[in-house]
ZAMARGU-4260 file (C-alpha; in steps of 0.2 Angstrom, whole numbers, plus 5000, padded with zeros to 4 digits):
<rodrens>
0) 5001/5000/5000 | 5006/5018/4994 | 5003/5025/5012 | 5013/5012/5021 | 5028/5016/5011
5) 5026/5034/5014 | 5025/5028/5032 | 5040/5020/5031 | 5051/5032/5023 | 5044/5045/5034
10) 5053/5031/5050 | 5067/5034/5040 | 5070/5051/5035 | 5061/5060/5048 | 5059/5049/5063
15) 5076/5043/5062 | 5068/5027/5070 | 5080/5012/5074 | 5079/4997/5062 | 5072/4987/5073
20) 5058/5000/5080 | 5054/5002/5059 | 5053/4983/5057 | 5040/4981/5074 | 5028/4995/5067
25) 5027/4989/5049 | 5024/4972/5054 | 5010/4977/5066 | 5003/4989/5053 | 5004/4977/5039
30) 4994/4963/5052 | 4982/4976/5052 | 4980/4979/5034 | 4978/4960/5034 | 4962/4961/5046
35) 4954/4975/5037 | 4955/4967/5021 | 4946/4950/5029 | 4933/4963/5034 | 4931/4971/5017
40) 4940/4987/5019 | 4951/4993/5007 | 4954/5010/5011 | 4965/5014/5027 | 4959/5031/5028
45) 4940/5024/5031 | 4945/5017/5047 | 4936/5022/5062 | 4940/5020/5082 | 4928/5006/5083
50) 4937/4996/5068 | 4956/4997/5078 | 4945/4993/5096 | 4938/4976/5085 | 4955/4974/5080
55) 4963/4975/5096 | 4954/4966/5106 | 4954/4952/5093 | 4973/4951/5096 | 4968/4948/5116
60) 4955/4935/5112 | 4967/4926/5101 | 4980/4925/5117 | 4992/4939/5112 | 5001/4946/5127
65) 4996/4964/5136 | 5014/4970/5128 | 5011/4966/5111 | 4994/4972/5110 | 5000/4990/5117
70) 5014/4988/5105 | 5002/4986/5091 | 4991/5001/5096 | 5006/5011/5099 | 5011/5007/5081
75) 4996/5011/5074 | 4992/5028/5083 | 5011/5032/5076 | 5005/5029/5058 | 4987/5037/5059
80) 4995/5052/5066 | 5007/5053/5051 | 4992/5051/5039 | 4983/5066/5049 | 5000/5077/5047
85) 4997/5072/5028 | 4981/5078/5027 | 4974/5060/5023 | 4964/5057/5038 | 4956/5071/5048
90) 4956/5062/5063 | 4966/5050/5072 | 4955/5033/5074 | 4967/5027/5089 | 4967/5041/5100
95) 4949/5041/5106 | 4955/5025/5114 | 4965/5020/5131 | 4983/5011/5130 | 4981/4995/5139
100) 4993/4994/5155 | 5008/4988/5151 | 5015/4974/5159 | 5028/4977/5172 | 5042/4965/5168
105) 5054/4962/5182 | 5073/4971/5178 | 5086/4958/5181 | 5102/4967/5187 | 5119/4959/5191
110) 5128/4964/5208 | 5144/4973/5205 | 5154/4956/5210 | 5146/4947/5198 | 5149/4960/5184
115) 5168/4958/5190 | 5165/4937/5189 | 5156/4938/5171 | 5172/4950/5165 | 5185/4940/5174
120) 5180/4925/5164 | 5187/4931/5148 | 5205/4932/5155 | 5218/4927/5141 | 5227/4934/5128
125) 5220/4927/5113 | 5211/4936/5100 | 5194/4930/5107 | 5197/4934/5124 | 5204/4951/5122
130) 5190/4954/5113 | 5177/4948/5123 | 5183/4955/5137 | 5183/4974/5128 | 5167/4972/5123
135) 5159/4967/5141 | 5170/4980/5148 | 5166/4994/5135 | 5146/4989/5138 | 5146/4989/5157
140) 5155/5006/5157 | 5146/5015/5145 | 5129/5006/5145 | 5127/5008/5127 | 5115/4994/5119
145) 5121/4978/5113 | 5116/4985/5094 | 5127/5000/5097 | 5141/4989/5103 | 5142/4979/5088
150) 5139/4994/5077 | 5152/5003/5084 | 5164/5010/5072 | 5183/5016/5075 | 5178/5033/5071
155) 5169/5034/5083 | 5182/5027/5098 | 5191/5043/5106 | 5204/5034/5115 | 5216/5051/5118
160) 5200/5059/5126 | 5192/5043/5133 | 5176/5044/5125 | 5165/5035/5113 | 5152/5045/5102
165) 5135/5036/5099 | 5121/5039/5087 | 5107/5032/5086 | 5088/5033/5086 | 5090/5050/5081
170) 5100/5056/5098 | 5118/5058/5097 | 5127/5053/5116 | 5146/5056/5122 | 5148/5044/5135
175) 5166/5044/5144 | 5176/5029/5145 | 5183/5023/5161 | 5202/5019/5162 | 5199/4999/5165
180) 5187/5000/5149 | 5201/5010/5139 | 5214/4999/5143 | 5204/4983/5140 | 5198/4991/5122
185) 5215/4997/5118 | 5222/4980/5121 | 5209/4973/5108 | 5211/4987/5097 | 5232/4983/5096
190) 5230/4965/5092 | 5215/4969/5079 | 5229/4981/5071 | 5239/4968/5071 | 5229/4954/5065
195) 5222/4962/5051 | 5234/4976/5047 | 5222/4989/5052 | 5207/4991/5066 | 5190/4983/5056
200) 5179/5000/5052 | 5167/4989/5060 | 5178/4987/5079 | 5173/4972/5085 | 5173/4957/5073
205) 5174/4939/5072 | 5192/4929/5071 | 5189/4930/5051 | 5187/4949/5051 | 5168/4947/5048
210) 5153/4955/5057 | 5146/4947/5075 | 5129/4946/5075 | 5119/4950/5090 | 5112/4931/5092
215) 5132/4926/5091 | 5137/4940/5105 | 5122/4933/5116 | 5128/4915/5113 | 5148/4922/5121
220) 5140/4929/5136 | 5129/4913/5139 | 5147/4905/5139 | 5154/4917/5152 | 5140/4918/5162
225) 5141/4898/5163 | 5160/4900/5167 | 5158/4911/5180 | 5146/4901/5187 | 5130/4914/5187
230) 5115/4908/5190 | 5103/4923/5185 | 5096/4924/5168 | 5105/4938/5158 | 5097/4946/5144
235) 5101/4959/5130 | 5098/4973/5141 | 5105/4965/5157 | 5122/4978/5157 | 5112/4991/5153
240) 5101/4989/5165 | 5115/4985/5179 | 5125/5001/5171 | 5112/5014/5177 | 5108/5006/5192
245) 5125/5005/5197 | 5128/5024/5194 | 5111/5029/5202 | 5116/5018/5219 | 5133/5028/5218
250) 5127/5044/5218 | 5127/5051/5201 | 5111/5063/5195 | 5098/5056/5186 | 5099/5068/5171
255) 5115/5064/5167 | 5113/5043/5167 | 5097/5050/5156 | 5109/5058/5145 | 5121/5043/5142
260) 5105/5031/5143 | 5100/5041/5131 | 5082/5041/5136 | 5070/5055/5129 | 5059/5054/5144
265) 5066/5057/5162 | 5052/5044/5167 | 5061/5031/5160 | 5078/5035/5168 | 5069/5036/5185
270) 5063/5017/5186 | 5081/5013/5189 | 5079/5026/5206 | 5067/5014/5210 | 5077/4999/5207
275) 5093/5006/5216 | 5084/5014/5232 | 5075/4995/5235 | 5092/4988/5232 | 5099/5000/5246
280) 5084/4995/5256 | 5088/4978/5255 | 5108/4980/5259 | 5104/4991/5273 | 5092/4977/5282
285) 5103/4963/5279 | 5118/4974/5285 | 5114/4987/5298 | 5112/4980/5316 | 5096/4991/5320
290) 5088/4987/5303
</rodrens>
């Protein structure tokens, strides 16, 4: 459909949406289009809020998770907001609907000791060990997303000034590198330069110089998780969550953490304040003689 293709271009050029966000939104919109065709509705601009509501109720009745229904509604709201801005529809049919309450998922974080154990499991002088050590150190030191880590280009690394420059989701961040992470990264860069003749354009690569996939990275993390004897489930966001909570628990102000994390809304960062507060409360109750 023409409107959907125009919306896809809008996500790229104006919204600067991440590839994952764009893929997710378009998938939800195409599912809605399929639903409309089954109901004999060919024109996306002839949809009212009753049709959207029926579609969302159908998703719920089919057993779709609340979080997935929420995402579908957000995608449709964004799509129709775009159509409104282009004069294709007069009113957004999704605006009349309330968003379902999102399921709050438990945020799993590592303790500082567990981070040490996990990173310590990468010890070694081989290419793989140096690379994995650098990846985990940088991930924990900066709180960047796994996709940002794997896509990190050599021009984004400023070793002399000790920071990395990240630009994604329409936001640019300058994030400092601590001494330990900088040292681990420098060891890897030196080894990679010797191995390939120069530091690869996309810094973190496999042993043949090829691209590392997200799935490949997570297999690496699981390997070290087992080696370190850590029982917790580790997700792609565990390091990012741990980075934020440890900073806040250590006294960092919320605004600085928000900037480094690249959060648009302060409320997103404030969730880590709650986690840090709960953790400090648990430590107090365990450690204080009069708790």
